[in-house]
N, C-alpha and C positions, 0 to 999 in steps of 0.2 A: 652597565645595563643596556646601552646602545648597541654595543657588540653582539649581546646576547639576542636582541630583537632582530639584528641584521641576519645572524646564523639562523634564526627561526624562520625569517623571511626567505632566505636562500632554500632552506630545506623545503618549505612549502611550494616554492616555485619549481624546483626539482621534481618534487612529488607531481605537480600539475603537469610538467612537460612530459612525464613518464606516462601519465594516464592519457595524454592527448595523442603521444605516439602510438600507445597501443590501440586506442579508438580507431586512429587511421590506419593502422594495419588490419584491424578487424574488418573495416569497410573495404579495404582493398582485397581481401581474402573471402569477401562474401560471407563472413561468420555471423551474421546478423541473427539475433534471437527473436523469437516472437513473444511479445509481451502483452498482456491484458491488465487494465487498470480500471477499477470501478470508482464512481464518484468523481468525475474529472471536470465538471462543467464550469467551475469558478476560477478564473485566471489568478486569483490571489489566495488560493488554498492549495493544500498539498498535492491532491490528485492531479490537477492540471500541470502542476510543476514538475511531477514524477514523469508524465507524458512527454513534457518538453526535454528533460534530461535524457531519457530513453531515446528520443528521436536525435538529439544532439550527438549521442553516442553511437549512432547508426543503426539502431534497431527498428524493427517493425512493431508497431504499437495499435493494439485495439483499445480505445477509450470508450468506455460505456457511460451513459447519461440517461436521465429519465426524461430530460426536455431539451430542445435545441440549444446549443451554445454557440454564441457568436465568437467567442475566443477559440474554441476548439475549429471552427470553420476557417477561421484566419489561419490557424496552425495547418489545416488541410491544404489550404491554398499555397503554403509554403513547402510542405513536405510531400504532397500528392500521395502517391499509392502506398507510402510507407505508414500513413496514418488511416486507420479505419474506425469511423465513428459509428457506434452500434446504440440504439435505443434500447434500455432494459430497466424494468422495475424490478428490483430485487424483492420487493414485497409480495411479488406474484410468481408462483413456481411456474406457471404457463408462460409468462414473460421471459423468464430465466431460461427456460429450455428452448424456446423460440429464438432467444439469442444465441444459444450454443450452436444451434444448426446454421445460423448465419455466419458465426465467426468460422466454423468448420469449412463451410462452403469458400469462404474469403482467403483464408490462410492456412488450412489444413490441420495445424497442431499449435500447441503452445508449449513454451519452455519456461515461462514465468507468469504466475497470477498473483496480481495484488489486490487484495479486498480492502479498499479504502473507504468505500461509501459508508455514510453514517447519518443518523438522524437524532436530534435531541428536542424534545417537546418543549413548547414554551411554558414558563412559569416554574421549571423545575430547579431554578435557584433557590426556591423555598426549601425550608429544612424539612425533615422528614415528616413531623407531625403536621406541616400545612402543604404538603405536597398532594397534588391532584393524582391519585391512584390510576384512575381510568385513563389518564393520558399516557401511562408508561407502555401500555400494550402495543401501540403504533411503533414507537422507538424499538421495542423489543423486536418486533416483526421485522422491521427494516435492518437495524444494526447488528442483530444476533442471527436470527433464522435467516435473514437475507445473505448473509456471509456463507452459512452452511448451504443454502440452496445453490449459491455459485459454485462452491466447492464440489458439491455432488454432480451438478450438470456439466461442469467443465473438466471433471477429472478424466473422461476418455480422451480428450484432446491433449491433456497433459501426458498421459500415457502413450501418445503417439509421438512425442519429442524424443530426440536421441539425447542419450546421456541423462543427467540427473535434472528432472523438471522440479520447479520449486514453487510452493505456495506460501505467500507472506500475507498474514492477516494483521492489518494496521490495529493495534489496540491501543492500551494507555496505562499509565501508572494507576489511573482511577479504577482499572479493573482488577487490582491486586487485592485480595480479602486480607492478607497479611499486613499491609501496609496502609490500610485505609484509614483515613483521617477525617473524611467529609462527612458532613450530615445532611449534605443537599446533592445535588444532581444525581438523584437516585436512578433515573431512568437510563442515563449514561452510563453510570458506574455498573448497574446490573448488567446491561447489555455487553460492556467490554469484559466483565467477569465471564460471562456466558461464551463469548468469542474465545477467550482463553481455554474454557473447558472444551469447546467444540474442537480447538487445535489439538489439544492433548488426546481427545478421543480419536481423531482422524489419525495422529502420529501412532497411537497404539494399534490402530487396525493396519498400517502400511509401514511400520518401522522394519520390517524384513524385506521391503521392497527396495532393491537398490536404484530405482528409476524415478523415485519420488521423495521429496522432503518437505518439510514444514516448520515454520516459526511464527509466533505472535510477536509484534514489536511495539514497544513503546517509542514513538517517534520524536519524543522531546516537545518542549513548549515552543509552538511555532505561530507566528502571526498569521491568522486566517481570516482576518476581518477586513483586509485590504487597507487599514489606516497606517500611514507611514509613522505617526506619533505614537503608536502602539509600543510600550516599552518592552513587550515580549522579546526575547534575545534571537530568535532563529527566524530568518526569513524563510518563506517556503521554497524558494528557488535553491538556497544553499542547503536546507535540510533535505531537500530531494536528492541532491548529489551525494550527501553523505549517506543517506539510505541506500541509494543505488549501489555505492561501493561496498556497503556493508553486507547486502544481499548476497553479492557475488563472493564475498570473503566467506560467507557461512553456507553457501549452497551446499557443499558436500559434507557438512557436519550432521551425521545422523545420531551422535551419542551425546552431545551437549544439551544443556539446559533449553527447553522449548521457548521461554519467555525473556526475551532480551531487549536491551536499551539501544537507542541510536549510537551510543557510545560503545556498544559491543560488550556491555555488561550483562551478567544474568540478573534478572528481576525476579523476585518472589512472587509466586501465585497466591 
């Protein structure tokens, strides 16, 4: 057993050494890509850690937030001009379109767009018959329609990129109708199901375009509340790197299933 553990550890160390070497080569050859990530203001959540991982990998990052984030400002102090912090409220078409002009002026184009911003209403842990239906609309406007607004407004910047530009919509197993098991969190589940539908609709519209690709991704069960004692298995920092590598692995796959997991497995709609 110990020999098996040692071999696994060595294999993982070799893999990480290879990744680090590739990242150094990318920075030396000035091959950095322009990445935009929404919903990035909380240091203990996925969006911020995606920002950090892409910065560590040598890329240029646009991090969007609804309000000022001290955590992002600290990263800005460390990474300087490679990090652009943009205020954007994805519940507002005007705000999203204004942000698109700002991003274009700052970096010219995008190679990768990660839609991570999400909202869940208070009280939605109640089951269906006790849920406050009127509270669902705001969640839907942000988590589902907000994602579509961003895709539409930033599409021209993605088209300006060289090679295959990529859109990743962070979804959830909760958005799967086929595997639905919950009777609560109706707003979140409905919004993620809508994100999946929007992903497929965009894919159908652009599947013959060799310069753009899209996936919706279940990112896994991640600790996003900042509590170290939380028993959830994935830290946001580790999950972010797993996802970063996954996105590059699937960037050029225009034929495969559109809804995938962090483990690179197909997930049913």
